[in-house]
N, C-alpha and C positions, 0 to 999 in steps of 0.2 A: 338442846332442844329435842322434845322427842318427835317422830313423823308427823303424829296427829298434831302436835302443838305445830309442826308447820303448815300443816294442811290449813288448819283454822286461822293461823296468821297470813296465807295464800287466799284465803277465803275473804277474810274481813278485808285487804288490799283490794280485794278485787268488787267487793260491795261499797267502800268508800269511792272508788275510781267510778263506779255506774251512780252513785247519789251526786256525785261532783258533776258528773256529763249530763244528769238530770235535772239538777235544781243549782249548780251553782255551789263553789268552794264556801261563797261567804256566807250561805243561807241557812246554814243547819251545822248542829253540833251534836257530838256523843259524850257524854258523861255518866257516873253514877247518879241514881235517882236519889230523891232527897231522903228515903228511908235506908239507902245506903246497901240493898238489898237486892236492886236489879239495874239494869242499864237503861238510860233515857237517849232518845235520839228526838231532839227538838230542831223544828222548823221556826226561822224568824220567832224565836222564844217562846214558842208554843210546843210542849209535847207532843209529837208525833207518833212513836212508837216507844214500847218498852217490851225488854227482854229479859230473861235470867241471866243472860252472859253478852258481852258485847257482840258477839256476832249473831244471836238470835232476834236482840235490839236492830241491828243493821238489817237483817234479813226482813223483820217485820215492818222495818222506814220503807226498805225498797218495794214490796207489795202497797204498801200505803199511796208511797208516790206514784208508782204504775198505775192505780188504780184512780185517782187524781188525776194524771194525765189522759186517761182513757174518757173518763169522765168530762173533759174540759176540752178533748178533740172532737172539732167540728168534723164531720163525714160525708153532709150533704150539700149545702150553701157555701159556696167557696172553701173547701176542705185545704188543711195548710199544704197535704200534699201535692197542690197546684198552685201552691202561691198564698193561699188566704185572702180574703177579702181587698187586699192592699194593692194585690198581682194587676200590675198592667196589661198584662197578656196570658190571662187564664187559658188554659188550653180548650176550653169550647169555645171561647170567642174567637180564637182563631180558627178553630175547623169552622166555625160559621160562616166566618168573615169569609175565609178563602175557598168556601163548599168544597170540604174534602171528602165527605162522605164518607161513609162507614169503616171501611180497610183505610183509609190513609187517615182517618180521625182518629182511629184509634193508635195508628202508629204514633201519632203524634201526642196522644193523649199520655202511652205508656213511656215515651222517650219523656217528656216533661214531670214526669212525676219520679223517673227511675231513682232511687236511693233515698226519696224523700218520706216514704210512707211507711206509719210503725209497723214492726214486725215482718218488716217486705225487703227484700236484699234488691240491688240494682240488677244484679244478673237475670232475676226472673222476669221484670219489667222488660228490661232490652231484648228477652227471647220472645216475651209475646209480641213485641211492636217486630221484629224479624218476622213471626208466625203472620203478622196480619199483611206485613208488606210482601212475604212470599207469596201469600194464597192471592194475595190483588196483581202481583204478575203474571201468576199463573191463569188468572181471568182473562187478563189483558192478550198473555199470547195465545190462547185458546181462541179468543175472539179473532185472532189475525189467519 
């Protein structure tokens, strides 16, 4: 197997892993198209994406799935990264009920959503929470 083939095999494997993570192993498939000149990725029986090679079909499918997910992702009213509409303790409810104010409210917000927002890592949200907490502590120390 050539070096290029090994790289393509690795990329295919990573694309398959990512698609499985996003839509589930049982909800999609990859196979030759009906005309046998290209490859199709199907989702729940319908063609989702096509490509001249297996790798291109997987790449195109990933782009489609990510676009679908962004279109479906609610960012204003009960977003998933705060628990969604079914959350018993959404961050804003806790912040308002406990009268936490701006700084401590942001600490709760960033901690509660850490690792849950698409395209954001856990560490960045935790650093933001720490920043607001440090700033609030500094204000309290200045007042004393």
